[in-house]
ZANU-780669 format. One record per residue: residue number from 1; chain; x, y, z of N, C-alpha, C in turn. Coordinates in steps of 0.05 Angstrom, whole numbers. Atoms other than C-alpha are relative to their C-alpha. Last residue first. Example, Ala and Ser with C-alpha at 12.3 -4.5 7.8 and 13.67 -1.06 7.14 Angstrom:
% residues 2
<nr=2, kette=A, n_X=-16, n_Y=-24, n_Z=-1, ca_X=273, ca_Y=-21, ca_Z=143, c_X=-15, c_Y=22, c_Z=14>
<nr=1, kette=A, n_X=18, n_Y=-24, n_Z=0, ca_X=246, ca_Y=-90, ca_Z=156, c_X=18, c_Y=24, c_Z=0>
% end
This chain:
% residues 120
<nr=120, kette=A, n_X=-24, n_Y=-16, n_Z=4, ca_X=233, ca_Y=383, ca_Z=-321, c_X=-6, c_Y=27, c_Z=-13>
<nr=119, kette=A, n_X=-5, n_Y=-6, n_Z=28, ca_X=170, ca_Y=352, ca_Z=-293, c_X=25, c_Y=18, c_Z=-2>
<nr=118, kette=A, n_X=-7, n_Y=-28, n_Z=6, ca_X=170, ca_Y=320, ca_Z=-225, c_X=4, c_Y=4, c_Z=-29>
<nr=117, kette=A, n_X=-13, n_Y=-3, n_Z=26, ca_X=134, ca_Y=255, ca_Z=-211, c_X=5, c_Y=30, c_Z=-4>
<nr=116, kette=A, n_X=-19, n_Y=22, n_Z=3, ca_X=117, ca_Y=239, ca_Z=-138, c_X=16, c_Y=3, c_Z=-26>
<nr=115, kette=A, n_X=6, n_Y=20, n_Z=21, ca_X=83, ca_Y=306, ca_Z=-127, c_X=22, c_Y=-20, c_Z=-2>
<nr=114, kette=A, n_X=5, n_Y=-12, n_Z=26, ca_X=100, ca_Y=342, ca_Z=-62, c_X=-6, c_Y=-23, c_Z=-19>
<nr=113, kette=A, n_X=-15, n_Y=9, n_Z=23, ca_X=94, ca_Y=314, ca_Z=8, c_X=-8, c_Y=15, c_Z=-26>
<nr=112, kette=A, n_X=-28, n_Y=-6, n_Z=-1, ca_X=74, ca_Y=348, ca_Z=72, c_X=15, c_Y=-5, c_Z=-26>
<nr=111, kette=A, n_X=-3, n_Y=-29, n_Z=0, ca_X=-1, ca_Y=351, ca_Z=60, c_X=29, c_Y=8, c_Z=0>
<nr=110, kette=A, n_X=6, n_Y=-10, n_Z=27, ca_X=-2, ca_Y=278, ca_Z=41, c_X=5, c_Y=30, c_Z=-2>
<nr=109, kette=A, n_X=-24, n_Y=6, n_Z=16, ca_X=32, ca_Y=260, ca_Z=107, c_X=-4, c_Y=11, c_Z=-29>
<nr=108, kette=A, n_X=-21, n_Y=-18, n_Z=-8, ca_X=-23, ca_Y=294, ca_Z=146, c_X=25, c_Y=-4, c_Z=-17>
<nr=107, kette=A, n_X=8, n_Y=-27, n_Z=9, ca_X=-76, ca_Y=257, ca_Z=107, c_X=21, c_Y=20, c_Z=7>
<nr=106, kette=A, n_X=-5, n_Y=-1, n_Z=29, ca_X=-40, ca_Y=191, ca_Z=118, c_X=-7, c_Y=27, c_Z=-12>
<nr=105, kette=A, n_X=-29, n_Y=-4, n_Z=4, ca_X=-37, ca_Y=203, ca_Z=193, c_X=7, c_Y=1, c_Z=-29>
<nr=104, kette=A, n_X=-8, n_Y=-26, n_Z=-10, ca_X=-113, ca_Y=213, ca_Z=195, c_X=30, c_Y=5, c_Z=-5>
<nr=103, kette=A, n_X=4, n_Y=-8, n_Z=-28, ca_X=-132, ca_Y=152, ca_Z=155, c_X=12, c_Y=27, c_Z=6>
<nr=102, kette=A, n_X=25, n_Y=10, n_Z=-11, ca_X=-105, ca_Y=123, ca_Z=90, c_X=-1, c_Y=9, c_Z=29>
<nr=101, kette=A, n_X=15, n_Y=-23, n_Z=-10, ca_X=-51, ca_Y=163, ca_Z=55, c_X=-28, c_Y=-8, c_Z=9>
<nr=100, kette=A, n_X=24, n_Y=-3, n_Z=16, ca_X=-26, ca_Y=103, ca_Z=15, c_X=-19, c_Y=22, c_Z=9>
<nr=99, kette=A, n_X=-8, n_Y=-2, n_Z=27, ca_X=44, ca_Y=107, ca_Z=44, c_X=-23, c_Y=5, c_Z=-19>
<nr=98, kette=A, n_X=-14, n_Y=-26, n_Z=4, ca_X=18, ca_Y=123, ca_Z=113, c_X=7, c_Y=3, c_Z=-29>
<nr=97, kette=A, n_X=20, n_Y=-21, n_Z=-3, ca_X=-32, ca_Y=65, ca_Z=111, c_X=13, c_Y=28, c_Z=-5>
<nr=96, kette=A, n_X=17, n_Y=0, n_Z=24, ca_X=20, ca_Y=17, ca_Z=83, c_X=-20, c_Y=22, c_Z=1>
<nr=95, kette=A, n_X=-16, n_Y=-11, n_Z=22, ca_X=69, ca_Y=36, ca_Z=138, c_X=-16, c_Y=2, c_Z=-25>
<nr=94, kette=A, n_X=-3, n_Y=-28, n_Z=-7, ca_X=16, ca_Y=23, ca_Z=191, c_X=16, c_Y=14, c_Z=-22>
<nr=93, kette=A, n_X=25, n_Y=-14, n_Z=8, ca_X=-3, ca_Y=-42, ca_Z=155, c_X=2, c_Y=30, c_Z=7>
<nr=92, kette=A, n_X=0, n_Y=-2, n_Z=30, ca_X=69, ca_Y=-68, ca_Z=161, c_X=-24, c_Y=17, c_Z=-9>
<nr=91, kette=A, n_X=-24, n_Y=-16, n_Z=8, ca_X=75, ca_Y=-53, ca_Z=236, c_X=-1, c_Y=5, c_Z=-30>
<nr=90, kette=A, n_X=4, n_Y=-28, n_Z=-7, ca_X=4, ca_Y=-77, ca_Z=250, c_X=23, c_Y=17, c_Z=-10>
<nr=89, kette=A, n_X=18, n_Y=-11, n_Z=21, ca_X=17, ca_Y=-142, ca_Z=212, c_X=-6, c_Y=29, c_Z=5>
<nr=88, kette=A, n_X=-16, n_Y=-3, n_Z=24, ca_X=76, ca_Y=-153, ca_Z=258, c_X=-17, c_Y=11, c_Z=-23>
<nr=87, kette=A, n_X=-17, n_Y=-24, n_Z=-3, ca_X=33, ca_Y=-139, ca_Z=319, c_X=19, c_Y=4, c_Z=-23>
<nr=86, kette=A, n_X=15, n_Y=-25, n_Z=3, ca_X=-20, ca_Y=-187, ca_Z=294, c_X=18, c_Y=24, c_Z=3>
<nr=85, kette=A, n_X=1, n_Y=-15, n_Z=-25, ca_X=27, ca_Y=-246, ca_Z=285, c_X=-12, c_Y=27, c_Z=-4>
<nr=84, kette=A, n_X=-26, n_Y=-9, n_Z=-10, ca_X=11, ca_Y=-283, ca_Z=220, c_X=-4, c_Y=17, c_Z=25>
<nr=83, kette=A, n_X=-8, n_Y=20, n_Z=-20, ca_X=-56, ca_Y=-319, ca_Z=209, c_X=27, c_Y=7, c_Z=12>
<nr=82, kette=A, n_X=11, n_Y=-7, n_Z=-26, ca_X=-83, ca_Y=-256, ca_Z=175, c_X=7, c_Y=-21, c_Z=22>
<nr=81, kette=A, n_X=-17, n_Y=-21, n_Z=-11, ca_X=-36, ca_Y=-269, ca_Z=116, c_X=-10, c_Y=6, c_Z=28>
<nr=80, kette=A, n_X=-24, n_Y=13, n_Z=-9, ca_X=-75, ca_Y=-334, ca_Z=104, c_X=19, c_Y=20, c_Z=13>
<nr=79, kette=A, n_X=8, n_Y=18, n_Z=-22, ca_X=-142, ca_Y=-297, ca_Z=101, c_X=25, c_Y=-14, c_Z=11>
<nr=78, kette=A, n_X=3, n_Y=-16, n_Z=-25, ca_X=-111, ca_Y=-241, ca_Z=60, c_X=-7, c_Y=-18, c_Z=24>
<nr=77, kette=A, n_X=-20, n_Y=9, n_Z=-20, ca_X=-90, ca_Y=-293, ca_Z=8, c_X=-2, c_Y=16, c_Z=26>
<nr=76, kette=A, n_X=11, n_Y=22, n_Z=-15, ca_X=-155, ca_Y=-280, ca_Z=-31, c_X=20, c_Y=-10, c_Z=22>
<nr=75, kette=A, n_X=19, n_Y=-11, n_Z=-19, ca_X=-128, ca_Y=-212, ca_Z=-53, c_X=-11, c_Y=-22, c_Z=18>
<nr=74, kette=A, n_X=26, n_Y=-6, n_Z=13, ca_X=-70, ca_Y=-247, ca_Z=-85, c_X=-18, c_Y=11, c_Z=21>
<nr=73, kette=A, n_X=25, n_Y=14, n_Z=-7, ca_X=-3, ca_Y=-243, ca_Z=-50, c_X=-23, c_Y=9, c_Z=-18>
<nr=72, kette=A, n_X=-6, n_Y=26, n_Z=-11, ca_X=69, ca_Y=-225, ca_Z=-65, c_X=-25, c_Y=-17, c_Z=4>
<nr=71, kette=A, n_X=13, n_Y=8, n_Z=-26, ca_X=51, ca_Y=-167, ca_Z=-110, c_X=8, c_Y=-28, c_Z=8>
<nr=70, kette=A, n_X=23, n_Y=18, n_Z=4, ca_X=101, ca_Y=-151, ca_Z=-165, c_X=-11, c_Y=-8, c_Z=27>
<nr=69, kette=A, n_X=25, n_Y=-14, n_Z=-3, ca_X=146, ca_Y=-91, ca_Z=-152, c_X=-25, c_Y=-16, c_Z=-4>
<nr=68, kette=A, n_X=8, n_Y=-11, n_Z=26, ca_X=210, ca_Y=-121, ca_Z=-180, c_X=-26, c_Y=16, c_Z=1>
<nr=67, kette=A, n_X=-19, n_Y=-20, n_Z=8, ca_X=240, ca_Y=-131, ca_Z=-110, c_X=-7, c_Y=13, c_Z=-27>
<nr=66, kette=A, n_X=-27, n_Y=10, n_Z=2, ca_X=177, ca_Y=-167, ca_Z=-88, c_X=18, c_Y=22, c_Z=-9>
<nr=65, kette=A, n_X=-10, n_Y=6, n_Z=27, ca_X=113, ca_Y=-134, ca_Z=-64, c_X=29, c_Y=-11, c_Z=1>
<nr=64, kette=A, n_X=-26, n_Y=14, n_Z=-1, ca_X=71, ca_Y=-128, ca_Z=-2, c_X=8, c_Y=-8, c_Z=-28>
<nr=63, kette=A, n_X=-23, n_Y=-18, n_Z=1, ca_X=16, ca_Y=-76, ca_Z=-13, c_X=27, c_Y=-13, c_Z=1>
<nr=62, kette=A, n_X=1, n_Y=-17, n_Z=23, ca_X=-48, ca_Y=-114, ca_Z=-29, c_X=25, c_Y=16, c_Z=-4>
<nr=61, kette=A, n_X=0, n_Y=17, n_Z=24, ca_X=-34, ca_Y=-171, ca_Z=19, c_X=0, c_Y=17, c_Z=-25>
<nr=60, kette=A, n_X=-26, n_Y=12, n_Z=3, ca_X=-15, ca_Y=-122, ca_Z=74, c_X=1, c_Y=-16, c_Z=-25>
<nr=59, kette=A, n_X=-18, n_Y=-22, n_Z=7, ca_X=-79, ca_Y=-82, ca_Z=64, c_X=29, c_Y=-11, c_Z=-4>
<nr=58, kette=A, n_X=6, n_Y=-7, n_Z=28, ca_X=-120, ca_Y=-146, ca_Z=64, c_X=19, c_Y=22, c_Z=-10>
<nr=57, kette=A, n_X=-13, n_Y=21, n_Z=16, ca_X=-86, ca_Y=-167, ca_Z=129, c_X=-5, c_Y=5, c_Z=-30>
<nr=56, kette=A, n_X=-29, n_Y=-3, n_Z=-3, ca_X=-104, ca_Y=-101, ca_Z=162, c_X=14, c_Y=-20, c_Z=-17>
<nr=55, kette=A, n_X=-9, n_Y=-22, n_Z=16, ca_X=-175, ca_Y=-102, ca_Z=135, c_X=31, c_Y=3, c_Z=1>
<nr=54, kette=A, n_X=-19, n_Y=9, n_Z=20, ca_X=-189, ca_Y=-172, ca_Z=162, c_X=11, c_Y=23, c_Z=-17>
<nr=53, kette=A, n_X=-7, n_Y=27, n_Z=-4, ca_X=-252, ca_Y=-149, ca_Z=200, c_X=18, c_Y=-10, c_Z=-24>
<nr=52, kette=A, n_X=-28, n_Y=2, n_Z=-6, ca_X=-250, ca_Y=-74, ca_Z=192, c_X=10, c_Y=-28, c_Z=4>
<nr=51, kette=A, n_X=-10, n_Y=-18, n_Z=-20, ca_X=-317, ca_Y=-70, ca_Z=158, c_X=30, c_Y=-3, c_Z=4>
<nr=50, kette=A, n_X=-21, n_Y=15, n_Z=-14, ca_X=-334, ca_Y=-132, ca_Z=118, c_X=12, c_Y=17, c_Z=22>
<nr=49, kette=A, n_X=9, n_Y=11, n_Z=-26, ca_X=-400, ca_Y=-99, ca_Z=101, c_X=21, c_Y=-16, c_Z=15>
<nr=48, kette=A, n_X=18, n_Y=23, n_Z=4, ca_X=-387, ca_Y=-89, ca_Z=27, c_X=-9, c_Y=-13, c_Z=26>
<nr=47, kette=A, n_X=28, n_Y=-9, n_Z=3, ca_X=-359, ca_Y=-19, ca_Z=41, c_X=-19, c_Y=-23, c_Z=-1>
<nr=46, kette=A, n_X=8, n_Y=-13, n_Z=-25, ca_X=-293, ca_Y=-47, ca_Z=68, c_X=-29, c_Y=8, c_Z=-1>
<nr=45, kette=A, n_X=3, n_Y=21, n_Z=-21, ca_X=-287, ca_Y=-96, ca_Z=10, c_X=-8, c_Y=12, c_Z=26>
<nr=44, kette=A, n_X=25, n_Y=15, n_Z=6, ca_X=-302, ca_Y=-39, ca_Z=-39, c_X=-4, c_Y=-22, c_Z=21>
<nr=43, kette=A, n_X=23, n_Y=-16, n_Z=-9, ca_X=-248, ca_Y=5, ca_Z=-7, c_X=-26, c_Y=-15, c_Z=-4>
<nr=42, kette=A, n_X=-2, n_Y=-3, n_Z=-29, ca_X=-194, ca_Y=-48, ca_Z=-16, c_X=-24, c_Y=14, c_Z=11>
<nr=41, kette=A, n_X=6, n_Y=26, n_Z=-11, ca_X=-216, ca_Y=-64, ca_Z=-87, c_X=0, c_Y=0, c_Z=30>
<nr=40, kette=A, n_X=29, n_Y=4, n_Z=3, ca_X=-217, ca_Y=10, ca_Z=-105, c_X=-9, c_Y=-27, c_Z=11>
<nr=39, kette=A, n_X=13, n_Y=-17, n_Z=-20, ca_X=-147, ca_Y=18, ca_Z=-76, c_X=-30, c_Y=-3, c_Z=-1>
<nr=38, kette=A, n_X=-4, n_Y=13, n_Z=-26, ca_X=-122, ca_Y=-41, ca_Z=-117, c_X=-14, c_Y=16, c_Z=22>
<nr=37, kette=A, n_X=16, n_Y=24, n_Z=0, ca_X=-151, ca_Y=-11, ca_Z=-181, c_X=2, c_Y=-15, c_Z=27>
<nr=36, kette=A, n_X=28, n_Y=-8, n_Z=-2, ca_X=-122, ca_Y=58, ca_Z=-166, c_X=-19, c_Y=-25, c_Z=1>
<nr=35, kette=A, n_X=9, n_Y=-13, n_Z=24, ca_X=-54, ca_Y=26, ca_Z=-154, c_X=-29, c_Y=9, c_Z=4>
<nr=34, kette=A, n_X=19, n_Y=14, n_Z=16, ca_X=-34, ca_Y=13, ca_Z=-83, c_X=-6, c_Y=15, c_Z=-25>
<nr=33, kette=A, n_X=25, n_Y=-14, n_Z=3, ca_X=30, ca_Y=43, ca_Z=-56, c_X=-19, c_Y=-18, c_Z=-17>
<nr=32, kette=A, n_X=4, n_Y=-18, n_Z=23, ca_X=83, ca_Y=-9, ca_Z=-45, c_X=-26, c_Y=14, c_Z=2>
<nr=31, kette=A, n_X=28, n_Y=-9, n_Z=1, ca_X=109, ca_Y=-44, ca_Z=18, c_X=-2, c_Y=21, c_Z=-22>
<nr=30, kette=A, n_X=3, n_Y=-24, n_Z=16, ca_X=174, ca_Y=-84, ca_Z=15, c_X=-30, c_Y=6, c_Z=-3>
<nr=29, kette=A, n_X=23, n_Y=1, n_Z=18, ca_X=179, ca_Y=-133, ca_Z=72, c_X=-1, c_Y=26, c_Z=-15>
<nr=28, kette=A, n_X=14, n_Y=-25, n_Z=6, ca_X=247, ca_Y=-142, ca_Z=104, c_X=-23, c_Y=-5, c_Z=-19>
<nr=27, kette=A, n_X=-8, n_Y=-16, n_Z=23, ca_X=281, ca_Y=-201, ca_Z=136, c_X=-17, c_Y=26, c_Z=-2>
<nr=26, kette=A, n_X=-27, n_Y=4, n_Z=10, ca_X=279, ca_Y=-257, ca_Z=187, c_X=8, c_Y=17, c_Z=-24>
<nr=25, kette=A, n_X=2, n_Y=17, n_Z=23, ca_X=204, ca_Y=-262, ca_Z=199, c_X=28, c_Y=-4, c_Z=-13>
<nr=24, kette=A, n_X=15, n_Y=24, n_Z=-8, ca_X=206, ca_Y=-235, ca_Z=270, c_X=-2, c_Y=-20, c_Z=-23>
<nr=23, kette=A, n_X=-19, n_Y=20, n_Z=-11, ca_X=261, ca_Y=-187, ca_Z=247, c_X=-14, c_Y=-26, c_Z=8>
<nr=22, kette=A, n_X=16, n_Y=19, n_Z=-15, ca_X=210, ca_Y=-152, ca_Z=203, c_X=18, c_Y=-22, c_Z=11>
<nr=21, kette=A, n_X=-15, n_Y=21, n_Z=-14, ca_X=244, ca_Y=-89, ca_Z=176, c_X=-19, c_Y=-17, c_Z=16>
<nr=20, kette=A, n_X=6, n_Y=2, n_Z=-28, ca_X=197, ca_Y=-50, ca_Z=131, c_X=16, c_Y=-24, c_Z=12>
<nr=19, kette=A, n_X=-8, n_Y=26, n_Z=-11, ca_X=221, ca_Y=-27, ca_Z=62, c_X=-5, c_Y=0, c_Z=31>
<nr=18, kette=A, n_X=-14, n_Y=-4, n_Z=-25, ca_X=181, ca_Y=31, ca_Z=32, c_X=7, c_Y=-28, c_Z=10>
<nr=17, kette=A, n_X=-3, n_Y=23, n_Z=-18, ca_X=156, ca_Y=34, ca_Z=-39, c_X=15, c_Y=9, c_Z=25>
<nr=16, kette=A, n_X=-24, n_Y=1, n_Z=-17, ca_X=130, ca_Y=89, ca_Z=-85, c_X=-1, c_Y=-25, c_Z=18>
<nr=15, kette=A, n_X=6, n_Y=19, n_Z=-21, ca_X=78, ca_Y=77, ca_Z=-139, c_X=25, c_Y=-4, c_Z=17>
<nr=14, kette=A, n_X=8, n_Y=-13, n_Z=-24, ca_X=88, ca_Y=141, ca_Z=-180, c_X=-7, c_Y=-19, c_Z=23>
<nr=13, kette=A, n_X=-1, n_Y=22, n_Z=-19, ca_X=128, ca_Y=116, ca_Z=-239, c_X=-7, c_Y=11, c_Z=28>
<nr=12, kette=A, n_X=-8, n_Y=-7, n_Z=-28, ca_X=106, ca_Y=169, ca_Z=-289, c_X=-1, c_Y=-25, c_Z=18>
<nr=11, kette=A, n_X=-28, n_Y=7, n_Z=-5, ca_X=104, ca_Y=141, ca_Z=-360, c_X=9, c_Y=5, c_Z=29>
<nr=10, kette=A, n_X=-2, n_Y=29, n_Z=0, ca_X=28, ca_Y=142, ca_Z=-363, c_X=28, c_Y=-10, c_Z=5>
<nr=9, kette=A, n_X=16, n_Y=11, n_Z=-22, ca_X=24, ca_Y=215, ca_Z=-342, c_X=4, c_Y=-30, c_Z=2>
<nr=8, kette=A, n_X=-13, n_Y=-7, n_Z=-25, ca_X=81, ca_Y=238, ca_Z=-387, c_X=-15, c_Y=-12, c_Z=24>
<nr=7, kette=A, n_X=-24, n_Y=17, n_Z=-3, ca_X=51, ca_Y=200, ca_Z=-446, c_X=14, c_Y=6, c_Z=26>
<nr=6, kette=A, n_X=7, n_Y=28, n_Z=-5, ca_X=-17, ca_Y=231, ca_Z=-437, c_X=24, c_Y=-17, c_Z=6>
<nr=5, kette=A, n_X=14, n_Y=13, n_Z=22, ca_X=8, ca_Y=303, ca_Z=-433, c_X=-4, c_Y=-30, c_Z=8>
<nr=4, kette=A, n_X=-9, n_Y=26, n_Z=9, ca_X=25, ca_Y=341, ca_Z=-370, c_X=-16, c_Y=-11, c_Z=-23>
<nr=3, kette=A, n_X=24, n_Y=17, n_Z=5, ca_X=12, ca_Y=415, ca_Z=-363, c_X=11, c_Y=-26, c_Z=-11>
<nr=2, kette=A, n_X=6, n_Y=9, n_Z=27, ca_X=76, ca_Y=446, ca_Z=-335, c_X=-26, c_Y=-16, c_Z=-1>
<nr=1, kette=A, n_X=-1, n_Y=29, n_Z=5, ca_X=78, ca_Y=481, ca_Z=-269, c_X=-9, c_Y=-6, c_Z=-28>
% end
């Protein structure tokens, strides 16, 4: 394997997306991997004593993006997102967990996948 330089690392587009069908909402939600900063914010909120209360909605808020990859929600919007149907949030959050390798299923998925950016 090649040793990457700074430019190659910064140019790598490694935030993958997955589209989740949400017929209850009349369309599809695009779910993106969290950046390091977003992942840190997510984990900090969990460690700050908030536990799992609202974690599913926060994960959806941090991972739902538009066609260009821009987040649809601010972190503070998690409270509003949490007012949506729980089973729908579960569906989206499950995909976000797998994509971001959170939890047991995410660890298994990480072991199956190779690097997102391949060098020539």
